[in-house]
C-alpha positions in Angstrom: 0.0 0.0 0.0 1.2 3.5 -0.7 2.2 6.2 1.8 0.3 9.5 1.5 1.3 12.8 2.9 -1.2 15.0 4.7 -1.4 18.5 6.2 -3.9 20.2 8.4 -5.0 23.5 7.1 -5.7 24.8 10.6 -2.6 23.9 12.6 -0.2 23.1 9.6 0.6 19.7 11.2 2.0 17.3 8.6 2.1 13.5 8.7 2.2 10.4 6.6 -0.3 7.5 6.5 -0.4 4.2 4.7 -3.7 3.0 3.2 -5.4 1.7 0.1 -6.1 4.2 -2.7 -9.7 2.9 -2.5 -10.1 4.3 1.0 -11.1 8.0 1.5 -8.3 10.1 2.9 -8.5 11.2 6.5 -10.1 14.6 7.2 -9.5 14.8 11.0 -6.1 16.2 12.0 -4.4 13.9 14.7 -2.8 17.0 16.3 -5.7 19.4 16.7 -8.7 17.1 15.9 -10.1 19.7 13.4 -11.8 18.4 10.2 -9.4 20.3 8.0 -6.9 17.7 6.9 -6.0 17.3 3.3 -4.0 14.8 1.4 -1.0 16.4 -0.4 0.1 15.7 -3.9 3.8 14.8 -3.9 6.4 13.3 -6.2 8.0 11.3 -3.4 11.2 13.3 -3.9 13.1 14.2 -0.8 15.6 16.9 -0.8 17.3 19.4 1.5 16.3 23.0 1.6 18.8 25.5 3.1 17.2 28.6 4.6 19.2 31.7 5.2 18.5 35.3 6.4 14.9 36.2 7.2 13.5 32.9 5.9 15.6 31.0 8.5 14.5 33.4 11.2 10.9 33.0 10.3 11.2 29.2 10.2 12.9 29.1 13.6 10.2 31.3 15.2 7.5 29.2 13.6 9.0 26.0 14.9 9.5 27.4 18.3 5.9 28.5 18.5 4.7 25.0 17.5 7.1 23.4 20.0 5.8 25.7 22.8 2.2 24.8 22.0 3.1 21.1 22.0 5.0 21.5 25.3 1.9 22.9 27.0 -0.3 20.1 25.6 1.8 17.2 26.8 3.5 16.6 30.1 6.0 14.2 28.4 7.1 16.9 26.0 7.3 19.4 28.8 9.5 17.1 30.8 11.7 16.4 27.8 12.1 20.1 27.2 13.1 20.9 30.8 15.2 17.8 31.4 14.4 15.1 33.9 16.2 16.6 36.9 14.8 20.0 36.5 11.3 18.6 35.9 11.4 16.5 39.0 12.6 19.5 41.1 9.7 21.6 39.7 7.2 18.9 40.5 8.6 18.5 44.0 8.2 22.3 44.6 4.6 22.2 43.3 3.7 19.2 45.5 5.2 21.0 48.6 3.1 24.1 47.9 -0.1 22.0 47.5 0.6 20.4 50.9 1.1 23.8 52.5 4.8 23.4 53.2 
């Protein structure tokens, strides 16, 4: 079965899925659960794009924004971003405050 690329028009999340050409493509985005997913038309050609200047700055800011959103949605991503030791220290402080100490 072929792999198909998809992108959500709402959150711009991209992913690949494998299914028969006879099956309707998914319309629900797995990242934001909005019904705005579309199958992309591609040539299955992979390459490297080098960004410089303002294009690079814009891409980094965009990626950081998405990462920040993901970090606040998932405790695992948040823990990975902080590092295990720092995350455990933060959780210990929060637990102490909840207990009043």
